[in-house]
N, C-alpha and C positions, 0 to 999 in steps of 0.2 A: 095619398101620395100615388098609389097605383092608379087610381082614377085619372089624375093629371097626366101621367105618362101614357096611359091607354088613349086618352083623347088627343094627345099630341101626335102619337103615332097614327091614329085613325085620320086625323087631319092630313097628314102627309100622305097617307095611302089614298085618300079621296082625290087629292090634287093630282096625283100621278095616274090614276086610272080613268080620269075624265078629261083628256087633253083638250077637248073642244071648248069646255068652259072654265079653263084654268084661272083666268083673270077674274071672272065673275065669282067663282067658287072661293078664291083666295080672299077677295073682299068679304064675302059672306062669312067665311070662317074667322075673320080677324087677322089674316096673315098679311104681311106686307113685304114689299121687295126691297132689297138693299141695294143702293147705288154702288156699282163697282167699276173699276178702271183697269185697263190692260197694263200689266207690268212687264211681261216677257213674252216673246214670241220666238219659237225655236221648232226645228224639225227633229231635234235630238231629244229623245225621251229621257236620256240620262240626265241632262241639264235640267229639265223640268222636274224630275224626281228630286234631284239634289236642292233645287231652289224651293220646292215645296217643303222639304225637310227643314231647311234653314228658317223658312218662315214660321213653320210650326214651332220651332225651337224659340223663336222670338214672340210667340203668341199672336201672330198675325194670321188671321183666317184667309185662305186662299181657295181658288177653284180653277181646275184645268178645264178649258173649253176646246172644242173641236177634237176631242179624243177619239170619237167614233167616226172621224172622216176616213179612216183607213179602210172602211168598208167601201167607200166610193173610189178610192184611189188604188185599191188593190194591194195595199200593205207595203208600198214602196217608199212611203215617207216624203211625199212631195208637198203635202199641205202642212204648213206650220200649225203647231198647236199653240194656244195662248194661255197664259196664267194670269188670272184676275184676282185682284184684291179689293178691299173696300176703299172708297174714296178718301176716307179719313186716315187710313193707314198707307196710302200710297207712297208718300214722302219717305216714311220710315222704312218701308220695303224696298224702295230704290236705294237707300243708304245700306242696307243689309247686302243687296246684290252687288253694289260698288265695292263694299268692304271685302267681299269674297271673289271679286274679279270675275263675276258672271255677266257676260254680255247680254244686253236687254233686247237685242235683234230688231231695232227700229231704225 
C-alpha cells in the first residue's frame, strides 16, 4: 500500500517539475486528462469559495482556474476566475448553483 501511494506522489511530482514535457510524461506514466467544462465565472472570491464548498458537499469535483492572475493584474480583481467541473457532472453542478441562487456569470 505504501508503495502505491509513493508511486502516485512521485508521478505527480514528476509532472509538476518538468513542464516542457508534461503531455509526453503524462502519457508515459499512464496519466490521463479529464475533460472539464466551465461552470461559473466571477471576480468575487467569496462566491467561488461558497460554490466550491457546495460542490464538495455534493461530491462533485471542481477546480478553480485563473487564481494566479492576480499577479498580472496587481491584485485589483479585474480578471474573472473560473470554476471548472467534469463534463459528466456539469448538469448536476448547474442545478446545485441554481438551487442556491448563485449566478453563473455568463
